Each structure stands twice: as structure tokens, then as C-alpha cells.
N, C-alpha and C positions, 0 to 999 in steps of 0.2 A: 211822355211825349216822344213821338217818333216821326221822322221825316222820311218818306218813302220815295225812292227813285226807281228807274228801270233795273238798275244793276245792284243796288244796295239800300240799306236802311241806315239812317243816322239816328242815334239815340244817346241820351246821357250815359256817361261811363258808369259801370257797376263794379263793386268789389270783386265779383267773380271774373272780371276781365283780366286780372293780373297776368295769368299764365299766357293768354292770348296776346297780350301787349308784348311780352318778352319774346314770344315766337315771331311776331310780326316785325318788331322793332330792332331786334338784335342782329342787324345786318350792316356791314360797313357801307353798302350801297345806299341805304336809307340815311344813315348819319352823314354821309358825304354831302348830301344835298340840303342839310339843315344846319342852323347855327349850333354853336357848342353848348347851348342850353340843353340840347338833346344829346344824351351821353352815348358813348360807345366804348366798350361793350355796354349793352342795355341789360341790366340785372333785374331780378325780382324786386329788390329794394327800390330801384328806380321806378318800377311800375307802381309799387305800393305808395311811394311818395307822390307820384303823379295823380293816383286815384284819390288820395287824401286831399290834395289840393282841389281837384275837380268836385269831389263830393261835398267840400266845404263852401262852394260858391253859392251865391244867392240866386234866386230865380229872377228872370228866366235864365236857363243854362245857356252857355255859349261855347262849351267844349263838348264835342260829341265823338263817340266811337263810330267808325265806319264799319258796318256789319254786313258780311256776305255769308249766306248759308248758316246763320246763327252764330258766327264767330267774328270777334273784333279783329279786323285785318288792317286797321289804320285809324287815323284820327284827323279831325278838322276842328278848328276853333279860331278864336280871335283874342287879341289883347287890346283893350281900350287905352288910348293915350290920355294924357291929362293936361290940365291948364288950357292954354290957347288951342291945343290940339284935341280937346275933349270930345270933339264930334267925329274923331277919326279912330279907326281900328285897324290894326295889323292883322291880316288873315294868314293862316298857315294850314297846311295839310300834309299828310304823309301816308303811304301805303306800303305794305309788305311787297317785296319785289315780285313774288309769284302772282300778284294782282295787277302788275303794271301792264299797260297796253290794252286794257279791256274797257276803257271808257268810264271806269269807276270813279276816278278822281274828278272828271268833268261832271258826271252826274251829281256827285256829292257836293261839289262847289256850287253848281247851278242852283240847287235847292237851298243850300246854306246861304247864298247871297240873298235870296228872297227872304228867308227867315230873318237874317240879320237886319235888313232894312225894314221889315214888317214889325219886328219885335223889340229891337234895341234902339236907343237914342243915338243913332250914328248917321252921318251924312256922307261919309266917305270910307271906303274900304281900300286898303292898299296891301301890296304883297311884294316881296323881293324874291328873285330867283337867281341862283348862281348861273354864270354864263355857260357852264358845261351841261346845263340841264334844259335843253330846248323843249323836251316833252312837258315839263311843268309850265314853261312859258306858254306853250300852246294851250294847255288847260285853262290858263287865265284868259287868254285871248278868246277862246271859245265861249267863255262865260261873260264876255263883255268888257273885261279889263283892258285898258290901253297902256301901251308901253310909254312911259313918261320920261325915262332917262336911263343912262348907263353910266355907272361909276366904274371906270377902268381900273383893273387891278386891285379892287377894294376888298376881295375875299381871299383869305388864306385858310385852306382846310386840308388836313392830312399832308401838309407840306407843299401843296400846289396852290398857285395863285390864279385867280380868274376874275372876271368882271361881275358886278352885281347889276341885274336888270330890275328896274323899279316900275311897278304897275299900279294903276289906280282905277277905281270905279266910283262914280258919284251916284247918290240916290237919283239925281235928276237925269242921269244916263238912262236909268230904268224907266223913269217917267216918260222919257222921250221915245220909248219903245225899242231901245237897244236890245239886241238878242242876248238872252241869258239861257243857257241850256238847263233843263231840269229833268 
């Protein structure tokens, strides 16, 4: 399965992606914008552990490599919540710094949002952005996510404290014709 955009292809992760993941992910700038679940430095073992997790998931897949020119340069996926929140998924994405500013994240998220709502039993997608990352906030906004709140001083990463911006997108937002880039 592949999801094609103007600038990239989304496809399930493959074992052969391990070296590409390390090359793309092992940057402090990448880790700075993600929770501590995403390690820094990012090692080959980290990549292999991630691939084992992804390749062990059931169908349909929900974690994808972002591929440009045949190489994995980032990732996009979601985590389903449970219980009373079982209709909600947290969405996340990351790109190698050399890919920033090219519209790749917006293209990837736009097609991924459609995939998630069309394929998975989810009614709400949500995502958090650290306050020092306005580019990622803009990606979410371009894809129809709405800023729903700001948790002041909620994030500490690499010794710095910043706000956490909370974004959400409902299935009904898309049904009402809200813009989602693809």
C-alpha cells in the first residue's frame, strides 16, 4: 500500500529502512520537537526496535515511512487512545532537517488524514506541537486542524521550557468541506 502526494510517498516501514531512519532521525533538531519516546542520539538499535514494532502491527497499517526519491526521510503515524477515548488518535510526524521547508510534511499529513478517517475507526485526530515549533503548527493548520488550547510551560526538552499547543480535527470537519491539503 502506498499513498502518493506531490512531494513524497507514504508507505509502510520495511526492514531495509533501518539505515535511512538513523540518517534522517539522528539530529538534535528532530528530537527537540518530539516527546522523549523518540530517542537522541538515534541509533541503529532504535531503528530496528521501531521497525519490529511497526512490522508487528495488524492491518491496516497506521505508521508509514515518508519517502522522497526512494529513501525514507521521515515518518508519520498515529496512536489510538483507549476506553472513553477509543475514537481518538494522536497523530505525529517528523522529517529529516534537510527536508524541512519543502511542503513535504503538509503533503504527507494531508493525505494521511484522509487515509486515517477513511480506513480506521477514528472520529477525532489530535496532535501537540511545542511552542517553539511554529512550522509544525502551520502544517497542522494547513491540513484543517484547529488550535484548541495552549498549555503554558508544559514542555521541558533539552533543559528548555515551552508551551504545548493542542490541535484537533474531527471527521465531521472534513465532511463539512474543511480544507485538507493532499
